[in-house]
C-alpha positions as CSV (number, residue, x, y, z in Angstrom):
1,M,66.9,-75.3,-83.4
2,W,69.1,-77.8,-85.3
3,V,66.0,-79.5,-86.8
4,N,65.3,-76.4,-88.9
5,Y,68.5,-77.0,-90.8
6,L,67.4,-80.4,-92.0
7,P,66.0,-81.0,-95.5
8,P,62.2,-80.5,-95.6
9,W,61.4,-84.3,-96.1
10,I,63.7,-85.3,-93.2
11,R,62.1,-82.6,-91.0
12,L,58.7,-83.9,-92.0
13,L,59.6,-87.5,-90.9
14,Y,61.1,-86.2,-87.7
15,D,57.9,-84.1,-86.9
16,T,55.7,-87.1,-87.7
17,T,57.6,-89.4,-85.3
18,L,57.6,-86.8,-82.6
19,I,53.8,-86.1,-82.8
20,L,53.0,-89.8,-82.9
21,I,55.1,-90.3,-79.7
22,L,53.8,-87.3,-77.9
23,G,50.2,-87.4,-79.2
24,E,50.2,-83.7,-80.0
25,T,47.4,-82.3,-82.2
26,L,45.6,-85.7,-82.1
27,Q,42.0,-86.0,-80.9
28,Q,42.5,-89.3,-79.0
29,P,45.2,-90.7,-76.7
30,P,48.3,-92.0,-78.5
31,I,47.6,-95.6,-77.6
32,I,44.1,-95.5,-79.3
33,V,45.6,-93.7,-82.3
34,G,48.3,-96.3,-82.5
35,V,45.6,-99.1,-82.6
36,F,43.7,-97.5,-85.5
37,I,47.0,-96.9,-87.4
38,A,47.9,-100.5,-86.8
39,V,44.6,-101.6,-88.3
40,F,45.2,-99.3,-91.3
41,V,48.7,-100.6,-91.9
42,A,47.7,-104.2,-91.5
43,T,44.9,-103.7,-94.1
44,Y,47.2,-102.1,-96.6
45,V,49.8,-104.8,-96.1
46,L,47.1,-107.4,-96.9
47,L,46.2,-105.3,-100.0
48,F,49.8,-105.1,-101.2
49,T,50.7,-108.8,-100.5
50,E,47.4,-110.1,-101.7
51,K,47.4,-112.8,-99.0
52,I,43.6,-112.6,-99.1
53,N,41.1,-111.1,-101.6
54,K,41.5,-107.3,-101.7
55,T,37.8,-106.6,-101.2
56,L,37.7,-109.0,-98.2
57,A,40.9,-107.3,-96.8
58,A,39.3,-103.9,-97.1
59,L,36.0,-105.0,-95.5
60,L,37.8,-106.8,-92.7
61,G,39.8,-103.6,-91.9
62,A,36.6,-101.6,-92.0
63,V,34.7,-103.9,-89.7
64,I,37.6,-103.9,-87.2
65,A,38.0,-100.1,-87.3
66,A,34.2,-99.5,-87.1
67,S,33.8,-101.9,-84.2
68,L,36.7,-100.4,-82.2
69,G,35.3,-96.9,-82.8
70,E,31.9,-97.9,-81.5
71,I,33.2,-99.9,-78.5
72,L,35.5,-97.1,-77.5
73,G,32.7,-94.5,-78.0
74,I,34.8,-92.6,-80.5
75,F,32.0,-92.4,-83.1
76,S,28.5,-93.6,-83.6
77,Y,26.8,-95.7,-86.3
78,E,25.5,-92.5,-87.9
79,T,29.0,-91.1,-88.1
80,L,30.2,-94.3,-89.8
81,A,27.5,-94.1,-92.4
82,G,28.7,-90.6,-93.2
83,F,32.1,-92.0,-94.1
84,L,30.5,-93.6,-97.2
85,D,30.6,-91.3,-100.3
86,L,27.2,-92.3,-101.8
87,E,27.7,-90.0,-104.8
88,T,30.8,-91.9,-105.9
89,I,29.1,-95.2,-105.4
90,I,26.0,-94.2,-107.4
91,I,28.1,-92.9,-110.3
92,L,30.1,-96.2,-110.3
93,I,27.0,-98.4,-110.4
94,G,25.4,-96.3,-113.1
95,M,28.6,-96.4,-115.3
96,F,29.0,-100.1,-114.8
97,I,25.4,-100.7,-116.0
98,L,25.7,-98.1,-118.9
99,T,29.0,-99.5,-120.3
100,G,28.0,-103.1,-119.8
101,A,24.8,-102.7,-121.7
102,A,26.6,-100.8,-124.5
103,E,29.1,-103.6,-124.7
104,S,26.3,-106.1,-125.2
105,V,25.4,-104.5,-128.6
106,G,29.0,-104.6,-129.8
107,I,29.9,-100.8,-129.7
108,Y,33.4,-101.3,-128.4
109,H,34.4,-104.2,-130.7
110,F,33.0,-102.3,-133.7
111,L,35.1,-99.3,-132.8
112,A,38.2,-101.4,-132.1
113,I,38.1,-103.1,-135.5
114,K,37.2,-100.0,-137.4
115,V,40.2,-98.1,-136.0
116,A,42.6,-101.1,-136.6
117,K,41.5,-101.4,-140.2
118,A,42.5,-97.8,-140.8
119,S,46.1,-98.9,-140.5
120,K,45.9,-101.0,-143.6
121,G,48.5,-103.5,-142.3
122,D,51.3,-100.9,-141.9
123,S,53.1,-101.6,-138.6
124,F,53.6,-98.0,-137.6
125,R,50.1,-96.9,-138.6
126,L,48.8,-99.9,-136.7
127,F,50.9,-98.9,-133.7
128,L,49.4,-95.4,-133.8
129,A,45.8,-96.7,-134.4
130,L,46.0,-99.1,-131.5
131,S,47.6,-96.5,-129.2
132,F,44.8,-94.0,-130.0
133,L,42.2,-96.6,-129.6
134,T,43.5,-97.7,-126.2
135,V,43.3,-94.1,-124.8
136,L,39.8,-93.7,-126.3
137,L,38.4,-96.9,-125.0
138,S,39.9,-96.5,-121.5
139,S,38.5,-93.0,-121.3
140,I,34.9,-94.2,-121.7
141,I,34.9,-97.6,-120.2
142,S,36.8,-99.2,-117.3
143,N,40.5,-99.9,-118.0
144,I,40.1,-103.6,-117.4
145,V,37.3,-104.0,-120.0
146,A,39.2,-101.7,-122.4
147,M,42.3,-103.8,-122.1
148,M,40.4,-107.1,-122.6
149,I,39.0,-105.8,-125.8
150,I,42.0,-104.0,-127.2
151,G,44.4,-106.7,-126.0
152,S,42.5,-109.6,-127.6
153,L,42.2,-107.6,-130.8
154,T,45.9,-106.8,-130.8
155,M,46.8,-110.5,-130.4
156,K,44.6,-111.5,-133.3
157,I,45.9,-108.7,-135.6
158,T,49.6,-109.2,-134.8
159,K,49.2,-113.0,-135.3
160,D,47.5,-112.6,-138.7
161,L,50.2,-110.0,-139.8
162,T,53.0,-112.1,-138.2
163,L,54.0,-109.1,-136.0
164,D,55.6,-109.2,-132.6
165,P,52.8,-108.4,-130.1
166,K,55.1,-107.3,-127.3
167,P,55.7,-103.6,-128.1
168,F,52.0,-103.2,-128.9
169,L,50.7,-104.8,-125.7
170,I,53.2,-103.0,-123.5
171,I,52.4,-99.5,-124.7
172,E,48.6,-100.4,-124.5
173,C,49.1,-101.3,-120.8
174,I,50.7,-97.9,-120.2
175,L,48.3,-95.8,-122.3
176,A,45.3,-97.3,-120.6
177,N,46.2,-95.3,-117.5
178,I,46.6,-92.2,-119.6
179,G,43.1,-92.7,-120.9
180,G,42.0,-92.9,-117.3
181,I,42.5,-89.1,-116.9
182,V,40.7,-87.9,-120.0
183,F,37.2,-87.6,-118.5
184,L,35.9,-87.1,-114.9
185,V,34.2,-90.6,-115.2
186,S,37.2,-92.3,-116.9
187,S,38.4,-93.9,-113.6
188,V,37.4,-94.5,-110.1
189,P,40.1,-92.2,-108.6
190,N,38.8,-89.3,-110.9
191,I,35.3,-89.8,-109.6
192,M,36.4,-89.9,-106.0
193,V,38.5,-86.8,-106.3
194,G,36.0,-85.0,-108.5
195,I,33.1,-85.4,-106.0
196,V,35.2,-84.1,-103.1
197,A,36.8,-81.3,-105.0
198,E,33.6,-80.3,-106.8
199,I,35.2,-80.5,-110.2
200,N,32.6,-80.5,-113.0
201,F,32.9,-82.6,-116.1
202,L,33.8,-79.8,-118.6
203,D,36.4,-78.2,-116.3
204,F,38.0,-81.6,-115.8
205,L,38.2,-82.2,-119.6
206,L,39.7,-78.7,-120.2
207,I,42.5,-79.3,-117.7
208,S,43.2,-83.0,-118.2
209,G,42.5,-83.2,-122.0
210,P,45.5,-81.3,-123.2
211,L,47.9,-83.2,-120.8
212,S,46.4,-86.5,-122.1
213,L,47.2,-85.6,-125.7
214,I,50.7,-84.4,-124.7
215,L,51.4,-87.7,-122.8
216,L,50.0,-89.8,-125.6
217,S,52.3,-88.1,-128.1
218,I,55.4,-88.3,-126.0
219,T,54.8,-91.9,-124.9
220,T,54.2,-93.1,-128.5
221,L,57.3,-91.3,-129.7
222,F,59.3,-93.0,-126.9
223,F,58.0,-96.4,-127.8
224,R,58.5,-95.8,-131.5
225,R,62.2,-95.3,-130.9
226,L,62.6,-97.9,-128.1
227,F,61.1,-100.8,-130.2
228,K,62.0,-99.4,-133.6
229,I,58.4,-99.8,-134.7
230,D,59.1,-98.5,-138.2
231,Q,61.5,-101.4,-138.8
232,I,59.0,-104.1,-137.7
233,E,58.1,-106.2,-140.7
234,G,55.1,-108.4,-141.0
235,K,52.9,-110.0,-143.7
236,I,51.3,-107.3,-145.9
237,S,47.6,-107.2,-145.3
238,S,44.7,-104.8,-145.7
239,L,42.9,-106.3,-142.6
240,E,39.8,-106.5,-144.8
241,S,39.2,-110.0,-143.3
242,F,38.2,-108.3,-140.1
243,D,34.5,-107.4,-140.1
244,E,33.5,-104.6,-137.6
245,W,29.8,-105.6,-137.9
246,S,30.5,-109.2,-136.8
247,H,29.9,-108.3,-133.2
248,V,26.8,-106.2,-133.9
249,K,23.6,-108.3,-133.6
250,N,21.1,-105.6,-134.1
251,K,21.9,-102.4,-136.0
252,R,18.9,-100.5,-134.7
253,K,19.9,-101.1,-131.0
254,F,23.5,-100.3,-132.0
255,Y,22.7,-96.9,-133.3
256,R,20.4,-96.1,-130.5
257,S,23.0,-97.1,-128.0
258,V,25.6,-94.9,-129.6
259,A,23.1,-92.0,-129.4
260,I,22.6,-92.6,-125.7
261,M,26.4,-92.7,-125.0
262,V,26.9,-89.4,-126.8
263,T,23.9,-87.9,-125.0
264,V,25.3,-89.0,-121.6
265,L,28.7,-87.5,-122.4
266,I,27.1,-84.2,-123.4
267,A,24.9,-84.3,-120.3
268,F,28.0,-84.8,-118.2
269,A,29.6,-81.7,-119.8
270,I,26.6,-79.4,-119.4
271,G,25.1,-81.0,-116.3
272,D,25.9,-78.0,-114.0
273,T,24.1,-75.7,-116.4
274,L,21.0,-78.0,-116.3
275,G,21.2,-78.4,-112.6
276,L,21.9,-82.1,-112.9
277,G,24.5,-83.9,-110.8
278,L,26.8,-86.7,-112.1
279,P,24.9,-89.4,-110.1
280,I,21.5,-88.7,-111.7
281,I,23.0,-88.5,-115.2
282,A,24.8,-91.8,-114.8
283,I,21.7,-93.6,-113.4
284,T,19.4,-92.0,-116.0
285,G,21.7,-93.0,-118.8
286,S,22.0,-96.5,-117.6
287,V,18.2,-96.9,-117.4
288,F,17.7,-95.7,-120.9
289,M,20.5,-97.9,-122.2
290,L,18.8,-100.9,-120.7
291,L,15.6,-99.9,-122.3
292,V,17.0,-99.5,-125.9
293,T,19.4,-102.5,-125.8
294,G,17.0,-105.0,-124.1
295,F,19.9,-106.0,-121.9
296,E,18.4,-108.0,-119.0
297,V,18.4,-106.2,-115.7
298,E,19.6,-109.3,-113.9
299,D,22.6,-109.5,-116.3
300,A,23.3,-105.8,-115.9
301,L,23.4,-106.1,-112.1
302,R,25.6,-109.2,-112.3
303,N,28.0,-107.2,-114.5
304,V,28.3,-104.4,-112.0
305,G,31.7,-104.5,-110.3
306,W,30.3,-105.2,-106.9
307,S,33.7,-106.3,-105.7
308,T,35.1,-102.9,-106.6
309,I,32.0,-101.1,-105.0
310,F,32.5,-102.9,-101.6
311,F,36.2,-102.5,-101.8
312,I,35.8,-98.8,-102.1
313,M,33.2,-98.8,-99.3
314,G,35.6,-100.6,-97.0
315,L,38.4,-98.1,-97.8
316,F,36.0,-95.2,-97.1
317,V,35.3,-96.5,-93.6
318,I,39.0,-97.2,-92.8
319,V,40.1,-93.8,-94.0
320,G,37.1,-92.1,-92.4
321,T,38.1,-93.5,-89.0
322,L,41.6,-92.1,-89.3
323,N,40.2,-88.8,-90.4
324,E,37.8,-88.8,-87.4
325,I,40.6,-89.2,-84.8
326,G,42.7,-86.5,-86.4
327,V,45.5,-88.6,-88.0
328,L,45.0,-87.3,-91.6
329,N,44.6,-83.7,-90.4
330,M,47.9,-84.1,-88.6
331,L,49.5,-85.4,-91.7
332,A,48.2,-82.4,-93.6
333,E,49.7,-80.0,-91.0
334,L,53.0,-81.8,-91.2
335,F,53.0,-81.7,-94.9
336,T,52.3,-78.0,-94.9
337,S,55.1,-77.5,-92.3
338,G,57.5,-79.6,-94.3
339,T,56.9,-77.6,-97.5
340,G,57.1,-74.3,-95.7
341,G,53.7,-73.3,-97.1
342,N,55.1,-73.0,-100.6
343,V,52.2,-73.8,-102.9
344,L,54.1,-74.8,-106.0
345,F,56.4,-77.0,-104.1
346,S,53.4,-78.6,-102.4
347,I,51.8,-79.3,-105.8
348,L,54.9,-81.0,-107.2
349,L,55.4,-82.9,-104.0
350,I,51.8,-84.2,-104.0
351,L,52.2,-85.2,-107.7
352,W,55.4,-87.3,-107.0
353,L,54.3,-88.7,-103.7
354,S,50.9,-89.8,-105.1
355,G,52.7,-91.3,-108.1
356,L,55.0,-93.3,-105.8
357,F,52.1,-94.3,-103.5
358,S,50.1,-95.5,-106.5
359,A,53.0,-97.6,-107.8
360,F,53.1,-99.6,-104.6
361,V,49.6,-99.4,-103.1
362,V,47.4,-99.3,-106.3
363,D,45.3,-96.4,-107.3
364,I,42.0,-96.7,-105.4
365,P,43.3,-97.2,-101.9
366,A,46.1,-94.6,-102.5
367,T,43.4,-92.1,-103.6
368,A,41.2,-92.9,-100.6
369,V,44.1,-92.0,-98.2
370,L,45.4,-89.0,-99.9
371,I,42.1,-87.2,-100.6
372,P,41.6,-86.0,-96.9
373,V,45.3,-85.2,-96.6
374,V,45.0,-82.9,-99.7
375,Q,41.8,-81.4,-98.3
376,G,43.7,-80.5,-95.2
377,V,46.6,-79.0,-97.1
378,I,44.4,-76.9,-99.3
379,A,42.5,-75.6,-96.2
380,Q,45.8,-74.4,-94.8
381,L,47.5,-73.1,-97.9
382,G,44.3,-71.3,-99.1
383,S,44.3,-69.4,-102.4
384,G,46.2,-70.8,-105.3
385,S,46.4,-74.4,-103.9
386,Y,43.5,-75.8,-106.0
387,L,45.9,-77.4,-108.4
388,L,46.8,-79.9,-105.6
389,W,43.7,-81.8,-106.7
390,W,45.1,-82.1,-110.2
391,A,48.5,-83.2,-108.8
392,L,46.7,-86.0,-107.0
393,I,44.7,-87.1,-110.1
394,F,47.8,-87.1,-112.4
395,G,50.1,-88.7,-109.9
396,I,47.7,-91.5,-109.1
397,A,47.1,-92.3,-112.8
398,L,50.7,-92.1,-114.0
399,G,52.3,-93.8,-111.0
400,A,50.3,-96.9,-112.0
401,N,52.7,-97.4,-114.9
402,Y,55.7,-98.1,-112.8
403,F,55.3,-101.8,-112.0
404,P,53.3,-104.6,-113.8
405,F,51.2,-105.1,-110.7
406,S,50.5,-101.4,-110.1
407,S,47.4,-101.4,-112.3
408,S,44.7,-104.0,-113.0
409,S,44.6,-103.2,-116.7
410,T,48.4,-103.8,-116.9
411,I,48.0,-107.2,-115.2
412,I,45.2,-108.1,-117.7
413,G,47.3,-106.9,-120.7
414,L,50.4,-108.9,-119.7
415,R,48.3,-112.0,-119.1
416,I,46.9,-111.7,-122.6
417,L,50.5,-111.2,-124.0
418,Q,51.8,-114.3,-122.2
419,K,49.9,-116.4,-124.6
420,R,52.6,-115.7,-127.1
421,K,55.4,-113.7,-125.4
422,R,56.6,-113.7,-121.8
423,V,57.5,-110.4,-120.1
424,S,59.1,-110.6,-116.7
425,T,58.5,-108.2,-113.9
426,R,62.0,-106.9,-114.2
427,E,61.8,-106.4,-117.9
428,Y,58.5,-104.4,-117.7
429,S,59.6,-102.4,-114.7
430,K,62.7,-101.2,-116.5
431,I,60.5,-99.8,-119.2
432,G,57.8,-98.7,-116.8
433,A,60.2,-96.8,-114.6
434,I,61.6,-94.8,-117.5
435,V,58.1,-94.0,-118.9
436,C,56.6,-93.2,-115.5
437,T,59.4,-90.8,-114.7
438,I,59.1,-89.1,-118.1
439,Q,55.4,-88.8,-117.7
440,L,55.6,-87.4,-114.2
441,I,58.2,-84.8,-115.3
442,V,55.9,-83.8,-118.2
443,A,53.0,-83.5,-115.7
444,S,55.2,-81.4,-113.4
445,L,56.0,-79.0,-116.1
446,Y,52.3,-78.9,-117.1
447,L,51.2,-78.1,-113.5
448,M,53.9,-75.5,-113.2
449,G,52.6,-73.8,-116.3
450,L,49.0,-73.8,-115.0
451,Y,50.2,-72.4,-111.7
452,L,52.2,-69.6,-113.3
453,L,49.2,-68.8,-115.6
454,G,47.1,-68.5,-112.5
């Protein structure tokens, strides 16, 4: 048939259109499937355009999809409850409390100033110090909190040293997303994928850690040449005026909090050996952190990102309904057909598609949609396709560097920068597009290497 001579991606589009029209392989009549797809598309349009609050948009879509499912008798309330990934939600709540309590005793500000002082006022060493610090902080706390801390510190340091803050803030926005792939608990998409793919903390670090270091090195080298960091001149200063202990109110609580943070990270790494899951470690760590810091429980609960929690819950329901009626399984079949069952091609295609999806849709909703699709593809491809999960993780994280609105941490960082320098969407996107493409190419080579090594 003439269709067989078309390029794979065009054939994939053709097959998708044909199946949607004919209703083949779907578990419900085409008209019902069309309604649910319309709800899904409308929800994602609201998320992208931000006509209403993102959490409200996700919950609205979830309510409509759930109501339609029950009214039409497609699924029951018990089925809907099964769409919610409670493990992911518990881990997120625990990490919000843990990192919030740790912040209250000054751990992150202490670390930020300590690392910055190591540069001794030299522009290039300061550039390296802030780059490393950005990846480190964003790997252990949320990207948004990390950017608020590092961004504010960068603005103060560059002002005191009369340095241009633009190159420092832009690279920090980009590196925050790299920090998000260091640990299993470094970002919400990591947790979402890790729970479904059953990736443990140590295995995650062994795969993602080396790539994080490679990307950090290549990205800093790129920016060093782009902004000619070595030629930036500022007022000579030793930064001794900065006091890392200024944010620490109680040294005893500080040291105990550091001990708990280290213990939690170790527990994450050896949790499987101890028979402990990530949710119980996160919650246990948060409880002990509250005990040693004296951080009020009410304040801790207020600091939990409930908007993010309910946003994710809404997405779980919407995506769950599509999965229940067979749409996502259909997409998995089409994807496998379009790639001809070639595992390596499938891995690279998922990497670039998830990167593109993340650039336009934002990381969490993109991850929610792609997880069941990747599950279906892995089930069909079988042995050797496990790297598809890593392609998804890397693609989602790196695609967020493309536009200034693709990542919450980037939005925060550029808002901080606008106090002294304005960066237009076009200006950032020119840089982001180049960096994002380079990073995805590096990730492609890395995944190819892992695949060939078996």
